[in-house]
C-alpha positions in Angstrom: 34.0 -28.7 15.7 34.8 -28.2 12.0 37.4 -29.5 9.6 39.9 -27.0 8.1 42.7 -27.1 5.5 44.9 -24.8 3.6 43.9 -24.1 0.0 46.4 -24.6 -3.0 46.9 -20.8 -3.3 48.1 -20.6 0.3 50.1 -23.8 0.2 52.0 -22.5 -2.9 52.7 -19.2 -1.1 53.9 -20.9 2.0 56.0 -23.4 0.2 57.6 -21.3 -2.6 56.7 -17.7 -1.8 55.3 -15.4 -4.5 55.4 -11.8 -5.5 53.8 -10.6 -2.3 55.1 -12.9 0.5 58.3 -15.0 1.0 58.2 -18.8 1.5 57.6 -19.9 5.1 60.6 -20.1 7.5 61.1 -22.0 10.7 59.4 -19.3 12.6 56.4 -18.5 10.3 53.0 -18.8 11.7 49.6 -18.5 9.9 46.6 -18.8 12.2 42.8 -18.8 12.0 41.1 -17.1 15.0 37.5 -17.9 15.7 35.4 -15.5 17.9 32.2 -16.7 19.5 29.3 -14.3 20.4 26.3 -14.7 22.6 22.7 -13.6 21.7 23.4 -10.0 22.9 26.4 -9.7 20.6 29.1 -10.0 23.4 32.3 -11.9 22.6 32.3 -14.9 24.9 35.3 -16.9 23.6 38.1 -17.4 21.1 39.8 -20.4 19.5 43.0 -20.5 17.4 44.1 -23.0 14.8 47.6 -22.9 13.2 47.5 -23.6 9.5 51.3 -23.1 9.5 53.7 -23.4 12.5 57.0 -23.3 10.7 58.0 -24.4 7.2 58.0 -28.1 8.2 54.5 -27.9 9.9 52.1 -26.7 7.2 48.6 -28.2 7.3 48.0 -30.2 4.1 45.1 -32.5 5.1 41.7 -32.0 6.5 42.1 -31.5 10.3 39.5 -31.4 13.0 39.4 -28.1 14.9 37.7 -28.4 18.3 35.7 -25.2 18.9 34.2 -26.2 22.2 36.3 -23.5 23.9 34.0 -20.9 22.4 31.3 -22.1 24.7 27.6 -21.6 24.0 27.4 -19.1 21.0 24.9 -17.9 18.4 27.5 -16.5 16.0 31.1 -17.3 15.1 33.3 -14.9 13.1 36.8 -15.7 11.7 39.9 -13.7 11.2 43.4 -14.6 10.0 46.7 -13.6 11.6 50.3 -14.3 10.7 53.8 -13.8 11.9 55.7 -10.6 10.9 57.3 -12.3 7.9 53.9 -12.7 6.3 52.9 -9.1 6.7 53.8 -5.7 5.3 52.9 -2.1 6.0 49.4 -2.7 4.6 48.6 -5.9 6.5 48.9 -9.6 5.5 50.9 -10.4 2.4 49.9 -14.1 2.5 46.5 -14.9 1.0 44.0 -14.9 3.9 42.0 -18.0 2.8 41.3 -21.4 4.3 38.9 -24.2 3.4 36.3 -25.6 5.9 33.9 -28.4 5.8 31.7 -30.6 8.1 30.7 -28.0 10.6 29.1 -29.7 13.6 26.6 -27.7 15.7 24.8 -28.7 18.9 21.4 -27.3 19.7 19.6 -27.3 23.1 16.7 -29.7 23.4 
């Protein structure tokens, strides 16, 4: 697992909007996607965490994200995705940042 949170820049964009993206609406979603890979480089699992699930459900505190659905992995990569209102013709218009801390890893004995 790991703990994740929005950063101030993203919170301000979701709450008030900015010159690039509008404020979040009832249908806005902003998601972290984790991809797990085995030793041969094959993708073996994914996990999603919603940093925003509508304007009234924006993550503002450290929240534990269970990554056990990735299975046994040697590498994890992250990507951000968002609903159409947070994107434009060149991709995301919302800042694609998040904070993480306290990453827990299990090793075979």
